[in-house]
N, CA, C and O atoms as a printed pandas DataFrame, in Angstrom:
     atom_number atom_name residue_name chain_id  residue_number  x_coord  y_coord  z_coord
0              1         N          MET        A               1    2.061   -1.045  -19.300
1              2        CA          MET        A               1    1.688   -2.273  -19.972
2              3         C          MET        A               1    1.420   -3.351  -18.899
3              4         O          MET        A               1    2.212   -3.523  -17.973
4              5         N          VAL        A               2    0.354   -4.033  -19.031
5              6        CA          VAL        A               2   -0.170   -5.158  -18.102
6              7         C          VAL        A               2   -0.246   -6.477  -18.858
7              8         O          VAL        A               2   -1.136   -6.659  -19.688
8              9         N          ASP        A               3    0.655   -7.383  -18.592
9             10        CA          ASP        A               3    0.535   -8.658  -19.145
10            11         C          ASP        A               3    1.324   -9.576  -18.298
11            12         O          ASP        A               3    2.366   -9.149  -17.800
12            13         N          ASP        A               4    0.920  -10.859  -18.069
13            14        CA          ASP        A               4    1.689  -11.828  -17.325
14            15         C          ASP        A               4    2.532  -12.754  -18.192
15            16         O          ASP        A               4    3.172  -13.683  -17.700
16            17         N          ASP        A               5    2.517  -12.490  -19.442
17            18        CA          ASP        A               5    3.448  -13.264  -20.336
18            19         C          ASP        A               5    4.820  -12.446  -20.484
19            20         O          ASP        A               5    4.855  -11.415  -21.156
20            21         N          GLU        A               6    5.907  -12.936  -19.848
21            22        CA          GLU        A               6    7.085  -12.162  -19.878
22            23         C          GLU        A               6    7.597  -11.972  -21.309
23            24         O          GLU        A               6    8.210  -10.929  -21.535
24            25         N          GLN        A               7    7.438  -12.777  -22.217
25            26        CA          GLN        A               7    7.833  -12.594  -23.598
26            27         C          GLN        A               7    7.115  -11.539  -24.283
27            28         O          GLN        A               7    7.695  -10.750  -25.030
28            29         N          ILE        A               8    5.922  -11.501  -24.061
29            30        CA          ILE        A               8    5.034  -10.323  -24.713
30            31         C          ILE        A               8    5.501   -8.940  -24.035
31            32         O          ILE        A               8    5.585   -7.927  -24.728
32            33         N          VAL        A               9    5.773   -8.927  -22.793
33            34        CA          VAL        A               9    6.079   -7.747  -22.021
34            35         C          VAL        A               9    7.479   -7.320  -22.682
35            36         O          VAL        A               9    7.630   -6.166  -23.084
36            37         N          ALA        A              10    8.383   -8.169  -22.771
37            38        CA          ALA        A              10    9.779   -7.831  -23.327
38            39         C          ALA        A              10    9.661   -7.312  -24.640
39            40         O          ALA        A              10   10.197   -6.241  -24.924
40            41         N          LEU        A              11    8.932   -8.047  -25.570
41            42        CA          LEU        A              11    8.784   -7.667  -26.939
42            43         C          LEU        A              11    8.164   -6.387  -27.106
43            44         O          LEU        A              11    8.677   -5.568  -27.868
44            45         N          LEU        A              12    6.987   -6.097  -26.396
45            46        CA          LEU        A              12    6.392   -4.806  -26.440
46            47         C          LEU        A              12    7.145   -3.683  -25.923
47            48         O          LEU        A              12    7.147   -2.582  -26.474
48            49         N          THR        A              13    7.824   -3.976  -24.798
49            50        CA          THR        A              13    8.621   -2.941  -24.172
50            51         C          THR        A              13    9.708   -2.470  -25.094
51            52         O          THR        A              13    9.927   -1.271  -25.267
52            53         N          GLU        A              14   10.428   -3.485  -25.720
53            54        CA          GLU        A              14   11.449   -3.108  -26.719
54            55         C          GLU        A              14   10.839   -2.380  -27.858
55            56         O          GLU        A              14   11.432   -1.403  -28.315
56            57         N          LEU        A              15    9.786   -2.740  -28.324
57            58        CA          LEU        A              15    9.166   -2.044  -29.541
58            59         C          LEU        A              15    8.776   -0.650  -29.155
59            60         O          LEU        A              15    9.055    0.270  -29.924
60            61         N          LEU        A              16    8.167   -0.425  -28.053
61            62        CA          LEU        A              16    7.695    0.841  -27.721
62            63         C          LEU        A              16    8.827    1.807  -27.375
63            64         O          LEU        A              16    8.833    2.976  -27.760
64            65         N          GLU        A              17    9.805    1.241  -26.611
65            66        CA          GLU        A              17   10.796    2.186  -26.126
66            67         C          GLU        A              17   11.788    2.444  -27.429
67            68         O          GLU        A              17   12.394    3.515  -27.450
68            69         N          SER        A              18   11.946    1.657  -28.342
69            70        CA          SER        A              18   12.817    1.910  -29.377
70            71         C          SER        A              18   12.158    2.916  -30.342
71            72         O          SER        A              18   12.797    3.558  -31.176
72            73         N          ASP        A              19   10.896    2.994  -30.167
73            74        CA          ASP        A              19   10.186    4.117  -30.997
74            75         C          ASP        A              19   10.513    5.512  -30.556
75            76         O          ASP        A              19   10.415    6.468  -31.325
76            77         N          GLY        A              20   10.912    5.621  -29.279
77            78        CA          GLY        A              20   11.332    6.960  -28.693
78            79         C          GLY        A              20   10.219    7.879  -28.221
79            80         O          GLY        A              20   10.475    8.965  -27.700
80            81         N          ARG        A              21    9.011    7.448  -28.401
81            82        CA          ARG        A              21    7.920    8.267  -27.960
82            83         C          ARG        A              21    7.292    7.888  -26.602
83            84         O          ARG        A              21    6.499    8.600  -25.986
84            85         N          PHE        A              22    7.747    6.673  -26.211
85            86        CA          PHE        A              22    7.049    6.028  -25.068
86            87         C          PHE        A              22    8.002    5.761  -23.877
87            88         O          PHE        A              22    9.160    5.382  -24.056
88            89         N          GLU        A              23    7.456    5.980  -22.634
89            90        CA          GLU        A              23    8.072    5.448  -21.531
90            91         C          GLU        A              23    7.268    4.342  -20.923
91            92         O          GLU        A              23    6.098    4.526  -20.588
92            93         N          VAL        A              24    7.860    3.231  -20.781
93            94        CA          VAL        A              24    7.048    1.993  -20.488
94            95         C          VAL        A              24    7.257    1.618  -19.102
95            96         O          VAL        A              24    8.407    1.592  -18.665
96            97         N          GLU        A              25    6.214    1.310  -18.324
97            98        CA          GLU        A              25    6.219    0.704  -16.949
98            99         C          GLU        A              25    5.302   -0.671  -17.162
99           100         O          GLU        A              25    4.336   -0.714  -17.923
100          101         N          THR        A              26    5.734   -1.684  -16.430
101          102        CA          THR        A              26    4.887   -2.739  -16.614
102          103         C          THR        A              26    4.444   -3.432  -15.203
103          104         O          THR        A              26    5.004   -3.223  -14.127
104          105         N          ALA        A              27    3.389   -4.253  -15.406
105          106        CA          ALA        A              27    2.801   -4.928  -14.201
106          107         C          ALA        A              27    2.262   -6.262  -14.787
107          108         O          ALA        A              27    1.765   -6.322  -15.912
108          109         N          ASP        A              28    2.382   -7.258  -14.010
109          110        CA          ASP        A              28    2.159   -8.653  -14.510
110          111         C          ASP        A              28    0.678   -9.147  -13.892
111          112         O          ASP        A              28    0.236  -10.268  -14.144
112          113         N          ASN        A              29    0.054   -8.301  -13.160
113          114        CA          ASN        A              29   -1.284   -8.627  -12.655
114          115         C          ASN        A              29   -2.169   -7.454  -12.496
115          116         O          ASN        A              29   -1.693   -6.326  -12.626
116          117         N          GLY        A              30   -3.366   -7.624  -12.237
117          118        CA          GLY        A              30   -4.432   -6.661  -12.202
118          119         C          GLY        A              30   -4.159   -5.675  -10.892
119          120         O          GLY        A              30   -4.270   -4.450  -10.958
120          121         N          TYR        A              31   -3.818   -6.337   -9.801
121          122        CA          TYR        A              31   -3.589   -5.454   -8.600
122          123         C          TYR        A              31   -2.523   -4.551   -8.764
123          124         O          TYR        A              31   -2.637   -3.384   -8.390
124          125         N          ASP        A              32   -1.436   -5.004   -9.317
125          126        CA          ASP        A              32   -0.228   -4.067   -9.428
126          127         C          ASP        A              32   -0.519   -2.964  -10.584
127          128         O          ASP        A              32   -0.079   -1.815  -10.537
128          129         N          ALA        A              33   -1.269   -3.448  -11.556
129          130        CA          ALA        A              33   -1.698   -2.556  -12.474
130          131         C          ALA        A              33   -2.572   -1.402  -11.968
131          132         O          ALA        A              33   -2.472   -0.278  -12.460
132          133         N          GLY        A              34   -3.369   -1.671  -11.049
133          134        CA          GLY        A              34   -4.175   -0.588  -10.359
134          135         C          GLY        A              34   -3.268    0.280   -9.568
135          136         O          GLY        A              34   -3.398    1.500   -9.661
136          137         N          VAL        A              35   -2.441   -0.190   -8.866
137          138        CA          VAL        A              35   -1.480    0.535   -7.979
138          139         C          VAL        A              35   -0.611    1.510   -8.823
139          140         O          VAL        A              35   -0.546    2.706   -8.541
140          141         N          LEU        A              36    0.054    0.952   -9.868
141          142        CA          LEU        A              36    0.883    1.726  -10.770
142          143         C          LEU        A              36    0.131    2.819  -11.462
143          144         O          LEU        A              36    0.638    3.932  -11.602
144          145         N          THR        A              37   -1.198    2.495  -11.945
145          146        CA          THR        A              37   -1.951    3.434  -12.715
146          147         C          THR        A              37   -2.234    4.680  -11.812
147          148         O          THR        A              37   -2.112    5.828  -12.240
148          149         N          GLU        A              38   -2.611    4.388  -10.562
149          150        CA          GLU        A              38   -2.899    5.448   -9.591
150          151         C          GLU        A              38   -1.738    6.304   -9.276
151          152         O          GLU        A              38   -1.869    7.514   -9.095
152          153         N          ARG        A              39   -0.486    5.631   -9.200
153          154        CA          ARG        A              39    0.707    6.333   -8.894
154          155         C          ARG        A              39    1.285    7.066  -10.076
155          156         O          ARG        A              39    1.825    8.155   -9.879
156          157         N          LEU        A              40    1.217    6.568  -11.270
157          158        CA          LEU        A              40    1.890    7.164  -12.356
158          159         C          LEU        A              40    0.960    8.119  -13.294
159          160         O          LEU        A              40    1.387    9.056  -13.968
160          161         N          MET        A              41   -0.403    7.692  -13.202
161          162        CA          MET        A              41   -1.392    8.364  -14.105
162          163         C          MET        A              41   -0.966    8.455  -15.431
163          164         O          MET        A              41   -0.708    9.554  -15.921
164          165         N          PRO        A              42   -0.852    7.294  -16.139
165          166        CA          PRO        A              42   -0.376    7.238  -17.504
166          167         C          PRO        A              42   -1.450    7.717  -18.441
167          168         O          PRO        A              42   -2.647    7.752  -18.158
168          169         N          ASP        A              43   -0.871    8.110  -19.669
169          170        CA          ASP        A              43   -1.796    8.473  -20.754
170          171         C          ASP        A              43   -2.408    7.240  -21.382
171          172         O          ASP        A              43   -3.500    7.334  -21.943
172          173         N          LEU        A              44   -1.751    6.071  -21.316
173          174        CA          LEU        A              44   -2.127    4.987  -21.985
174          175         C          LEU        A              44   -1.847    3.693  -21.114
175          176         O          LEU        A              44   -0.803    3.584  -20.471
176          177         N          VAL        A              45   -2.824    2.722  -21.126
177          178        CA          VAL        A              45   -2.547    1.447  -20.600
178          179         C          VAL        A              45   -2.847    0.328  -21.677
179          180         O          VAL        A              45   -3.935    0.220  -22.242
180          181         N          LEU        A              46   -1.810   -0.452  -21.883
181          182        CA          LEU        A              46   -2.002   -1.609  -22.733
182          183         C          LEU        A              46   -2.192   -2.721  -21.781
183          184         O          LEU        A              46   -1.376   -3.009  -20.906
184          185         N          LEU        A              47   -3.371   -3.366  -22.005
185          186        CA          LEU        A              47   -3.842   -4.350  -20.950
186          187         C          LEU        A              47   -4.272   -5.642  -21.445
187          188         O          LEU        A              47   -5.191   -5.710  -22.261
188          189         N          ASP        A              48   -3.632   -6.749  -20.981
189          190        CA          ASP        A              48   -4.105   -7.987  -21.301
190          191         C          ASP        A              48   -5.412   -8.384  -20.702
191          192         O          ASP        A              48   -5.634   -8.103  -19.524
192          193         N          TYR        A              49   -6.283   -9.011  -21.416
193          194        CA          TYR        A              49   -7.697   -9.389  -20.648
194          195         C          TYR        A              49   -7.566  -10.440  -19.640
195          196         O          TYR        A              49   -8.150  -10.362  -18.560
196          197         N          MET        A              50   -6.737  -11.522  -19.997
197          198        CA          MET        A              50   -6.662  -12.644  -18.998
198          199         C          MET        A              50   -5.421  -12.498  -18.214
199          200         O          MET        A              50   -4.297  -12.742  -18.654
200          201         N          LEU        A              51   -5.719  -12.052  -16.928
201          202        CA          LEU        A              51   -4.483  -11.815  -15.905
202          203         C          LEU        A              51   -4.661  -12.959  -14.902
203          204         O          LEU        A              51   -5.709  -13.602  -14.853
204          205         N          PRO        A              52   -3.696  -13.179  -14.168
205          206        CA          PRO        A              52   -3.594  -14.250  -13.142
206          207         C          PRO        A              52   -4.535  -13.942  -11.978
207          208         O          PRO        A              52   -5.030  -14.930  -11.434
208          209         N          ASP        A              53   -4.856  -12.776  -11.519
209          210        CA          ASP        A              53   -5.669  -12.551  -10.530
210          211         C          ASP        A              53   -7.104  -11.969  -10.770
211          212         O          ASP        A              53   -8.033  -12.293  -10.029
212          213         N          VAL        A              54   -7.264  -11.127  -11.789
213          214        CA          VAL        A              54   -8.498  -10.595  -12.278
214          215         C          VAL        A              54   -8.496  -10.478  -13.710
215          216         O          VAL        A              54   -7.416  -10.506  -14.301
216          217         N          ASN        A              55   -9.561  -10.352  -14.328
217          218        CA          ASN        A              55   -9.680  -10.048  -15.760
218          219         C          ASN        A              55   -9.550   -8.497  -16.003
219          220         O          ASN        A              55   -9.814   -7.683  -15.118
220          221         N          GLY        A              56   -9.142   -8.162  -17.209
221          222        CA          GLY        A              56   -8.877   -6.811  -17.551
222          223         C          GLY        A              56  -10.048   -5.983  -17.417
223          224         O          GLY        A              56   -9.912   -4.795  -17.123
224          225         N          ASN        A              57  -11.229   -6.511  -17.611
225          226        CA          ASN        A              57  -12.430   -5.608  -17.440
226          227         C          ASN        A              57  -12.491   -5.075  -15.975
227          228         O          ASN        A              57  -13.042   -3.991  -15.785
228          229         N          ILE        A              58  -11.986   -5.734  -14.981
229          230        CA          ILE        A              58  -12.004   -5.186  -13.616
230          231         C          ILE        A              58  -11.049   -4.014  -13.524
231          232         O          ILE        A              58  -11.357   -2.989  -12.917
232          233         N          VAL        A              59   -9.901   -4.178  -14.126
233          234        CA          VAL        A              59   -8.856   -3.086  -14.184
234          235         C          VAL        A              59   -9.379   -1.921  -14.828
235          236         O          VAL        A              59   -9.145   -0.795  -14.389
236          237         N          CYS        A              60  -10.150   -2.152  -15.955
237          238        CA          CYS        A              60  -10.747   -1.025  -16.692
238          239         C          CYS        A              60  -11.690   -0.322  -15.778
239          240         O          CYS        A              60  -11.650    0.906  -15.699
240          241         N          LYS        A              61  -12.514   -1.006  -15.103
241          242        CA          LYS        A              61  -13.496   -0.339  -14.291
242          243         C          LYS        A              61  -12.892    0.430  -13.087
243          244         O          LYS        A              61  -13.428    1.452  -12.658
244          245         N          ARG        A              62  -11.754   -0.096  -12.552
245          246        CA          ARG        A              62  -11.079    0.638  -11.515
246          247         C          ARG        A              62  -10.431    1.889  -12.054
247          248         O          ARG        A              62  -10.467    2.908  -11.364
248          249         N          ILE        A              63   -9.825    1.891  -13.269
249          250        CA          ILE        A              63   -9.306    2.959  -13.889
250          251         C          ILE        A              63  -10.252    3.994  -14.105
251          252         O          ILE        A              63   -9.985    5.150  -13.777
252          253         N          ARG        A              64  -11.424    3.659  -14.669
253          254        CA          ARG        A              64  -12.569    4.576  -14.981
254          255         C          ARG        A              64  -13.134    5.177  -13.783
255          256         O          ARG        A              64  -13.549    6.336  -13.822
256          257         N          SER        A              65  -13.183    4.485  -12.728
257          258        CA          SER        A              65  -13.856    4.931  -11.496
258          259         C          SER        A              65  -12.950    5.987  -10.625
259          260         O          SER        A              65  -13.424    6.563   -9.645
260          261         N          ASN        A              66  -11.733    6.168  -11.028
261          262        CA          ASN        A              66  -11.004    7.085  -10.348
262          263         C          ASN        A              66  -10.847    8.399  -11.089
263          264         O          ASN        A              66  -10.258    8.421  -12.170
264          265         N          PRO        A              67  -11.339    9.455  -10.563
265          266        CA          PRO        A              67  -11.321   10.748  -11.231
266          267         C          PRO        A              67   -9.981   11.114  -11.770
267          268         O          PRO        A              67   -9.909   11.715  -12.842
268          269         N          MET        A              68   -8.859   10.773  -11.061
269          270        CA          MET        A              68   -7.562   11.071  -11.555
270          271         C          MET        A              68   -7.082   10.203  -12.734
271          272         O          MET        A              68   -6.096   10.586  -13.363
272          273         N          THR        A              69   -7.676    9.117  -13.062
273          274        CA          THR        A              69   -7.168    8.279  -14.125
274          275         C          THR        A              69   -8.343    7.986  -15.123
275          276         O          THR        A              69   -8.163    7.255  -16.097
276          277         N          GLU        A              70   -9.547    8.574  -14.856
277          278        CA          GLU        A              70  -10.686    8.264  -15.827
278          279         C          GLU        A              70  -10.335    8.555  -17.291
279          280         O          GLU        A              70  -10.840    7.878  -18.187
280          281         N          SER        A              71   -9.468    9.561  -17.549
281          282        CA          SER        A              71   -9.169    9.920  -18.882
282          283         C          SER        A              71   -8.078    9.049  -19.510
283          284         O          SER        A              71   -7.815    9.204  -20.703
284          285         N          THR        A              72   -7.448    8.165  -18.792
285          286        CA          THR        A              72   -6.389    7.335  -19.253
286          287         C          THR        A              72   -6.928    6.424  -20.333
287          288         O          THR        A              72   -7.950    5.778  -20.101
288          289         N          ARG        A              73   -6.297    6.325  -21.525
289          290        CA          ARG        A              73   -6.778    5.557  -22.565
290          291         C          ARG        A              73   -6.364    4.137  -22.372
291          292         O          ARG        A              73   -5.235    3.920  -21.933
292          293         N          ILE        A              74   -7.177    3.136  -22.659
293          294        CA          ILE        A              74   -6.985    1.719  -22.417
294          295         C          ILE        A              74   -7.182    0.896  -23.705
295          296         O          ILE        A              74   -8.265    0.880  -24.290
296          297         N          ILE        A              75   -6.137    0.236  -24.113
297          298        CA          ILE        A              75   -6.287   -0.830  -25.125
298          299         C          ILE        A              75   -6.161   -2.205  -24.657
299          300         O          ILE        A              75   -5.110   -2.578  -24.138
300          301         N          ILE        A              76   -7.074   -2.921  -24.791
301          302        CA          ILE        A              76   -6.925   -4.339  -24.475
302          303         C          ILE        A              76   -6.211   -5.079  -25.592
303          304         O          ILE        A              76   -6.524   -4.884  -26.767
304          305         N          ILE        A              77   -5.260   -5.921  -25.239
305          306        CA          ILE        A              77   -4.552   -6.740  -26.203
306          307         C          ILE        A              77   -4.731   -8.166  -25.709
307          308         O          ILE        A              77   -4.190   -8.557  -24.675
308          309         N          SER        A              78   -5.491   -8.922  -26.457
309          310        CA          SER        A              78   -5.746  -10.315  -25.973
310          311         C          SER        A              78   -6.023  -11.282  -26.981
311          312         O          SER        A              78   -6.418  -10.938  -28.095
312          313         N          GLY        A              79   -5.808  -12.679  -26.604
313          314        CA          GLY        A              79   -6.265  -13.607  -27.604
314          315         C          GLY        A              79   -7.751  -13.990  -27.506
315          316         O          GLY        A              79   -8.250  -14.783  -28.304
316          317         N          ALA        A              80   -8.439  -13.421  -26.524
317          318        CA          ALA        A              80   -9.761  -13.550  -26.437
318          319         C          ALA        A              80  -10.534  -12.838  -27.499
319          320         O          ALA        A              80  -10.439  -11.611  -27.524
320          321         N          THR        A              81  -11.324  -13.472  -28.424
321          322        CA          THR        A              81  -11.815  -12.683  -29.548
322          323         C          THR        A              81  -13.378  -12.991  -29.541
323          324         O          THR        A              81  -14.032  -12.835  -30.572
324          325         N          ASP        A              82  -13.901  -13.386  -28.482
325          326        CA          ASP        A              82  -15.420  -13.634  -28.437
326          327         C          ASP        A              82  -16.111  -12.198  -28.440
327          328         O          ASP        A              82  -15.859  -11.336  -27.598
328          329         N          GLN        A              83  -16.962  -12.054  -29.432
329          330        CA          GLN        A              83  -17.549  -10.648  -29.630
330          331         C          GLN        A              83  -18.338  -10.123  -28.456
331          332         O          GLN        A              83  -18.465   -8.919  -28.234
332          333         N          ASP        A              84  -18.859  -11.077  -27.717
333          334        CA          ASP        A              84  -19.645  -10.615  -26.430
334          335         C          ASP        A              84  -18.656  -10.156  -25.454
335          336         O          ASP        A              84  -18.914   -9.130  -24.825
336          337         N          GLU        A              85  -17.477  -10.825  -25.230
337          338        CA          GLU        A              85  -16.398  -10.350  -24.350
338          339         C          GLU        A              85  -15.896   -8.957  -24.719
339          340         O          GLU        A              85  -15.770   -8.045  -23.901
340          341         N          ILE        A              86  -15.604   -8.865  -26.101
341          342        CA          ILE        A              86  -15.092   -7.500  -26.611
342          343         C          ILE        A              86  -16.012   -6.462  -26.270
343          344         O          ILE        A              86  -15.657   -5.391  -25.778
344          345         N          ALA        A              87  -17.399   -6.829  -26.575
345          346        CA          ALA        A              87  -18.354   -5.674  -26.301
346          347         C          ALA        A              87  -18.409   -5.380  -24.811
347          348         O          ALA        A              87  -18.669   -4.240  -24.426
348          349         N          GLN        A              88  -18.165   -6.401  -23.939
349          350        CA          GLN        A              88  -18.257   -6.188  -22.416
350          351         C          GLN        A              88  -17.019   -5.255  -22.005
351          352         O          GLN        A              88  -17.101   -4.416  -21.109
352          353         N          MET        A              89  -15.845   -5.498  -22.772
353          354        CA          MET        A              89  -14.689   -4.831  -22.472
354          355         C          MET        A              89  -14.872   -3.319  -22.742
355          356         O          MET        A              89  -14.385   -2.474  -21.990
356          357         N          ALA        A              90  -15.568   -3.019  -23.805
357          358        CA          ALA        A              90  -15.862   -1.592  -24.201
358          359         C          ALA        A              90  -16.746   -1.038  -23.191
359          360         O          ALA        A              90  -16.536    0.094  -22.756
360          361         N          ARG        A              91  -17.801   -1.806  -22.748
361          362        CA          ARG        A              91  -18.752   -1.267  -21.658
362          363         C          ARG        A              91  -18.032   -0.946  -20.394
363          364         O          ARG        A              91  -18.335   -0.008  -19.657
364          365         N          ASP        A              92  -16.973   -1.859  -20.175
365          366        CA          ASP        A              92  -16.197   -1.575  -18.863
366          367         C          ASP        A              92  -15.231   -0.576  -18.992
367          368         O          ASP        A              92  -14.626   -0.282  -17.961
368          369         N          GLY        A              93  -14.913    0.085  -20.146
369          370        CA          GLY        A              93  -14.025    1.185  -20.200
370          371         C          GLY        A              93  -12.842    1.186  -21.196
371          372         O          GLY        A              93  -12.054    2.129  -21.266
372          373         N          ALA        A              94  -12.764    0.101  -21.945
373          374        CA          ALA        A              94  -11.630   -0.046  -22.873
374          375         C          ALA        A              94  -12.002    0.746  -24.038
375          376         O          ALA        A              94  -13.133    0.681  -24.520
376          377         N          ASP        A              95  -10.961    1.591  -24.563
377          378        CA          ASP        A              95  -11.102    2.391  -25.691
378          379         C          ASP        A              95  -10.972    1.615  -27.044
379          380         O          ASP        A              95  -11.535    2.030  -28.058
380          381         N          ASP        A              96  -10.204    0.463  -27.031
381          382        CA          ASP        A              96  -10.012   -0.157  -28.152
382          383         C          ASP        A              96   -9.507   -1.557  -27.873
383          384         O          ASP        A              96   -9.096   -1.827  -26.744
384          385         N          PHE        A              97   -9.513   -2.465  -28.842
385          386        CA          PHE        A              97   -9.224   -3.921  -28.656
386          387         C          PHE        A              97   -8.312   -4.350  -29.778
387          388         O          PHE        A              97   -8.615   -4.118  -30.949
388          389         N          ILE        A              98   -7.257   -4.941  -29.457
389          390        CA          ILE        A              98   -6.378   -5.663  -30.540
390          391         C          ILE        A              98   -6.180   -7.123  -30.263
391          392         O          ILE        A              98   -5.639   -7.543  -29.240
392          393         N          ALA        A              99   -6.621   -7.833  -31.176
393          394        CA          ALA        A              99   -6.395   -9.392  -30.910
394          395         C          ALA        A              99   -4.918   -9.785  -31.269
395          396         O          ALA        A              99   -4.307   -9.294  -32.218
396          397         N          LYS        A             100   -4.411  -10.726  -30.406
397          398        CA          LYS        A             100   -3.208  -11.310  -30.489
398          399         C          LYS        A             100   -3.308  -12.486  -31.449
399          400         O          LYS        A             100   -4.320  -13.187  -31.431
400          401         N          PRO        A             101   -2.352  -12.724  -32.248
401          402        CA          PRO        A             101   -1.173  -11.964  -32.604
402          403         C          PRO        A             101   -1.489  -10.774  -33.447
403          404         O          PRO        A             101   -2.525  -10.741  -34.112
404          405         N          PHE        A             102   -0.577   -9.739  -33.440
405          406        CA          PHE        A             102   -0.917   -8.548  -34.158
406          407         C          PHE        A             102    0.532   -8.059  -34.664
407          408         O          PHE        A             102    1.582   -8.395  -34.117
408          409         N          HIS        A             103    0.440   -7.256  -35.733
409          410        CA          HIS        A             103    1.590   -6.610  -36.290
410          411         C          HIS        A             103    1.820   -5.351  -35.580
411          412         O          HIS        A             103    0.843   -4.666  -35.280
412          413         N          PRO        A             104    3.099   -4.940  -35.256
413          414        CA          PRO        A             104    3.340   -3.734  -34.652
414          415         C          PRO        A             104    2.747   -2.449  -35.175
415          416         O          PRO        A             104    2.368   -1.557  -34.416
416          417         N          ASP        A             105    2.676   -2.376  -36.476
417          418        CA          ASP        A             105    2.054   -1.286  -37.131
418          419         C          ASP        A             105    0.621   -1.098  -36.690
419          420         O          ASP        A             105    0.170    0.046  -36.633
420          421         N          VAL        A             106   -0.132   -2.147  -36.374
421          422        CA          VAL        A             106   -1.408   -2.044  -35.893
422          423         C          VAL        A             106   -1.498   -1.374  -34.538
423          424         O          VAL        A             106   -2.386   -0.575  -34.240
424          425         N          LEU        A             107   -0.496   -1.764  -33.724
425          426        CA          LEU        A             107   -0.465   -1.106  -32.369
426          427         C          LEU        A             107   -0.309    0.302  -32.520
427          428         O          LEU        A             107   -1.076    1.104  -31.986
428          429         N          PHE        A             108    0.769    0.664  -33.311
429          430        CA          PHE        A             108    1.046    2.089  -33.436
430          431         C          PHE        A             108   -0.125    2.874  -34.027
431          432         O          PHE        A             108   -0.459    3.959  -33.551
432          433         N          SER        A             109   -0.717    2.339  -35.022
433          434        CA          SER        A             109   -1.810    2.931  -35.619
434          435         C          SER        A             109   -3.046    3.179  -34.622
435          436         O          SER        A             109   -3.684    4.231  -34.654
436          437         N          ARG        A             110   -3.301    2.249  -33.836
437          438        CA          ARG        A             110   -4.391    2.273  -32.888
438          439         C          ARG        A             110   -4.021    3.279  -31.781
439          440         O          ARG        A             110   -4.900    4.013  -31.329
440          441         N          VAL        A             111   -2.762    3.342  -31.330
441          442        CA          VAL        A             111   -2.375    4.327  -30.351
442          443         C          VAL        A             111   -2.527    5.719  -30.848
443          444         O          VAL        A             111   -3.044    6.625  -30.195
444          445         N          GLY        A             112   -2.030    5.830  -32.081
445          446        CA          GLY        A             112   -2.139    7.146  -32.696
446          447         C          GLY        A             112   -3.439    7.659  -32.962
447          448         O          GLY        A             112   -3.643    8.872  -32.919
448          449         N          ALA        A             113   -4.362    6.819  -33.241
449          450        CA          ALA        A             113   -5.732    7.180  -33.447
450          451         C          ALA        A             113   -6.401    7.545  -32.104
451          452         O          ALA        A             113   -7.364    8.311  -32.137
452          453         N          LEU        A             114   -5.996    7.092  -31.014
453          454        CA          LEU        A             114   -6.534    7.386  -29.678
454          455         C          LEU        A             114   -6.163    8.839  -29.352
455          456         O          LEU        A             114   -6.957    9.594  -28.790
456          457         N          PHE        A             115   -5.016    9.178  -29.699
457          458        CA          PHE        A             115   -4.488   10.558  -29.248
458          459         C          PHE        A             115   -4.602   11.587  -30.333
459          460         O          PHE        A             115   -4.142   12.714  -30.145
460          461         N          THR        A             116   -5.202   11.253  -31.481
461          462        CA          THR        A             116   -5.521   12.270  -32.431
462          463         C          THR        A             116   -7.048   12.563  -32.592
463          464         O          THR        A             116   -7.494   13.573  -33.136
464          465         N          SER        A             117   -7.746   11.617  -32.084
465          466        CA          SER        A             117   -9.220   11.872  -32.117
466          467         C          SER        A             117   -9.724   12.632  -30.917
467          468         O          SER        A             117   -9.154   12.541  -29.829
468          469         N          PRO        A             118  -10.730   13.340  -31.097
469          470        CA          PRO        A             118  -11.243   14.327  -30.008
470          471         C          PRO        A             118  -11.870   13.473  -28.890
471          472         O          PRO        A             118  -12.356   14.015  -27.898
């Protein structure tokens, strides 16, 4: 999970870990997200769009450009809801977008859909 908001990170970490199906690692900026992604090769990255060093689309491009992580699923979670920005996120490699604030059921549903679709 990549987000610079400590409260969101704590909330989502607790939510995901209490579910029992997820191991959560966190980063609070795009650089660290890239390093962790390359080291851990996660199945999923939950990624805030507005990070302190780079926008999430840059992180998406980096993940997609690496053959070892190109199949990692990426869900952008952001308060940015401009349709042009959302479309650009998809072009840059995001698999899905969830607008903040959201209900936890939405997150679990979207994650499930990514791992059950071909």
